[in-house]
Steps between C-alpha positions, in 0.01 A plus 500: 500500500784495244409520131494176305364300796185288449175689555399245765785599733402865483145399587630329814687806602203734459271262685728478806600871528188651657399406855310632792667580836273370772588548861488185709353675802228727363421287185497824301699596193748781458354757265665808349300818440487771240589733789879554500675247712179362665482136603195327653374160603175404313300191428680286243382565150685323217331732244660811649822615333585693820531173687719340233869483587796355315869457564728708281833371611511599867225763469129456558296679232131573518316456166231759575732792581806373309705601803719303744487429869765706668632614843514872534575536870604276792165317529296661225400306189332646196475482120760686294596516138707200407760728338538722806796484731311349798577177681306240307691168531326228697585152605265219607548204740235275657217737394680794661571802286785734602715763331835377378767554763253545784413142606357613836227726346209326341199623306217481757128564448290713731149653492622810319718324238855369523821598682839360586538318829726250672214262568483174297155377594197439265473881439835479320419198285384553143344244268310488175134402465608138470671524843842476343777703635590795277858375545399198287345733244831691481695175446268362225633714212850374579377143496325552161805665363715203603246255357480698170873490458507118519308470168326718243304205355210324668582155368860510614618224735541753782136603502446277807722734702296803395173338599641420845601857555164635375305251707288371213510180293661480160159451330364817662815687397457388138139609502593842638778545253274402216234742616737798527699411190195479277493809280384375163129554477459362142338178622241693694435730210449207263268337745285809531497538120384132458230551763382817324479322166298211649269752665453685173425177306254392762330837482467480123353147521246612757411801280447280192280257699294792629449633148383154379263473797344839433462425129331166573271671753398758239433231238282303743306818587445580129381153425259508796356833385462373142315193622268716704425721198427191282271359762316828524461513118373143498241575769389811312451299176306233685277764655441666162406164342258428781335837453466440124349155554260649756397777256437242224289290722294795608440593137383152425253512784329811367162460322515484123418810302138492355482391142305809394770730629666686217834659470501843643212445747542589857343257737404582857444243775252620765487406866221253443716316256333610170715609215373765256648701217588855575374607159161336471382722211762345275365158588142607417608636164675181428179306577 
């Protein structure tokens, strides 16, 4: 793609360069190998670079080996370095692939790989995974180049011609060009920054509410414990007052001290209920 062209046109070129070469007879794809010059037919795998082919002018280059399809002998086809002096120019017509200047020898698939043959049946027809002829794939870059030359601006009045060539509507073309042209990520960065700030503020609010809730829970717990202690003290005081009243009542129920009892006398109450002085001699002296 020439320098200075819109990025969207280069995206179209890269998207249409690589393709798979599927044989119409065997329904298998042509695959190059790391072995020098080896070519095989394998199950089609779009993820394999060794099954990816692209037109480089009139040459067919394999993306996995970075080498080109070439003719080394009369009917022998193999992979060779694209810079080598082998016969590497190919032409395509009606899904038939043949070396330039040899229109009666076609690339034909067989059980072992590929060879050149004069037959033009299904074994000599090559298509991509979308069942398009590889001849159409070869012609697409020329059509894109012609369409790109008509205008370098999407909103030009000739954009309708480009959409006709590309096979998509003008709206789809504008969406694709906008997608591939978008390189300024400042909007996305600002959006992520705003979301981060909102998340941080929300986190701080939740943290503050959690602190208040914990503080309120501790205050309620302290008040509950204080109330329990006060209730226990009140019950203890009531029990003490009850005991004092009971002791006073018991003292009042006791028999009065005899009138003749003097200070310092020791009185003894016997089992039969009589009360006598421990020191009787002092009482006799007093009498």
